[in-house]
N, C-alpha and C positions, 0 to 999 in steps of 0.2 A: 504494500500500500504506500502511496506517495505521501510525503510529509505535508501537513496542512499548515499554512502560514498562520502565525499568531496575529491577533487583531492589532492594527495600527491605522493611522490616518490613510495611508496608501491602500491598505487592504479594504478599508471602508469605502473609499472613493471608487476603487475598481469594482467592488461588489455592487455598489449602487449603480455604476455605469452598466454593468452586466445586467442588473435587474431592469434598467430602463430599456436596454437592447432587447431583452427577452420579451418585455411587455409590448414594445413597439412592433416587434416581429409578429407576435400573436395578434395584435390589433389589426395589422395589415392582412393577416391570414383570415381573420374573422370577416373583415369587410370585403375580401375577395369573394366570399360566399360560395366556394366550390368544395367545401369540406376542410376540416381542420386536422391538426395532429391529434393523437389519441387522448392526450391529457386535456387539450382544449375542447374536444368533443364532450368529455365528461363534465368539464366546467361549464360548457354551454348548456348541458342538461340541468346543472344546478341553477344556472341563470334562469332557465325556463320554469323550473318547478318552484323555486323560492322567490321568484319575481325580484331578483336583485341584479345589480349591474354585473358585467363581465369581470370587472376588477374586484368587486366584492366576492364573486364566486371564486376567483383565483386566490384571494386572501384566505377564504374559508378552507379551501382545499389545502393550501400550503400550511395553514395553522394546524390542521389535523395531522398531516404527514410529518411536520417538524416535531410536533409533540410525540408522535409515535416513534420517530427516529431518535429523539432525545432519550426516550425510555429504553429503547431496545437496540439502537445502532449508533450511539453517540460518537463512536470512533471514526465514523465515515462522513461526518459533516463538520463544518466549521462555522465561525462567526459570519463569514461571507454568505453562507447559505441563508441565514436568517435575514441579513440585511437585504440581499437581492430579492428574497421572497416578499418582504414588506414593500419594496419599491415597485415590483412588477405589476401588481394590481392597479396602482394609480397610472402607470404607463400604458396599460391596456386601455383603460377608460379614456385617457387623453388622446391616444392614437385613434381609437374608434370614433370619437367625436370630431377630431381635427381632419381626418381623411375620409370620413363617411360620405360627405357631400361630393367630394371629388371623385370617389370610386363608383358611387351609385349610378347605374344606367350605362356603364361602359360595356363594351362587347366582351364575349367570352375570352378571346385572346388577350385582351387588356386585363381582365380579372386574373387570368392565368399568370401574366407577368407580375401583377401585384402580389399574388400568392408566392411566386418564386423569390421575389425580393424579400418578402416577409419571412419566408423559410430560411433564406440565407442569413438574414440578420439574427433570427432566432438561434440558429445553429452556431453562428460565430460567437454570440453572447454566452451560450452554454459552454462553448470551448474556452472562453476567457476564464470562467470560473475554474475549470479543470487545469488549464495551462498555468494559471497563477496560483494554483494550489489553495484556493479559497474555500474548498469544501464542496461535496456533492449536493445535489438537490435532495429533497426529502424522500422522493420515491426511490432514487438510486441508492440512497443510504440504506433503506430498508431491504432492497433487493441484494445488495452486496453483503449485508449482514446475514440474510437468509442463505445466500450462496455459501458463506463460510460455515454456517451451522448445519445446513442440510446436505451439502455436497452436490447440490443441483446447479448446473451451469447458469451463469448470468443470462445468456441468450435465451434459454428456455424460460427462466423466470420473467424476463422482460417481455417475451412474446405473450406469456400468460397474462401479465399485467396489462399490456396494450390491448389484448382481446377483451379482457374484463372491463377496462375503462371505456372502450369503444361501444360495447354492447350496452352497458349500463347508461352511458351517455345518450345513445340513440333512443333507448327506451324512455329516457327522461325528456326527450325532445331535442337533444343536441343534433347538429348537422354533420353527417359524414358523407364523403363523396370521393371524387377523384383526388382531391387534395389530401385526404387522409391516406390514400395509397401512396401518393408521392412522398408524403412526410415520412411514412414508415420506411420507405426504400432509401430516402436520401439523408435523413437526419444523422444516422450513425456515421456514414462516410464523410459527410460535411464536417461534423465535429472532429473526426479523426484528422481530416486534412488541415483544419484550422489550428489544431493544437500541436501539430508537428513542430519539432525544433524548440530549442531553449526551454526544455522542461526540467532541467536538473536543478535550477534555482527558482525560488518563488519570485513573482513579479514585484 
């Protein structure tokens, strides 16, 4: 396991920037309206069922997972995980509001381009957390802890979590579509590409 950086002003700033990037990416993905990544599909379902904003749904989801990770997998996340999670929800709501009018009514190719931009920003920001050793997100913390305890590979655990999140999100009213498939296929490779190099020292 890679060493997680201790909290400092630089860690806090980088974590906040990563949170803004994650939220901005998710906001663009939501406004593209061609299907979201698996976590956002689930959060979209919370948004529909609880009649709360996308950002509030994100904060609720992250709060539950961070609490669970703190109790069962605290070695796998850091202070940056909490900071980025707190910022992400506000960034989602801000991006949805600021870009909604610009994206509404554009053609399918245009919405696909918006989705791809959002997906790239989302993956880059997740890679920033990993590359700067700021801590994993709540879900990955739980999955890595389960891998260590159960001996089940991360890939299988992640596939199961993605499937469960997508199914539950769709049942709750979340939107899945071609974007969901694109996200499943591209998120991992994009994160891997963005985090390559200069990983031996914290940012």
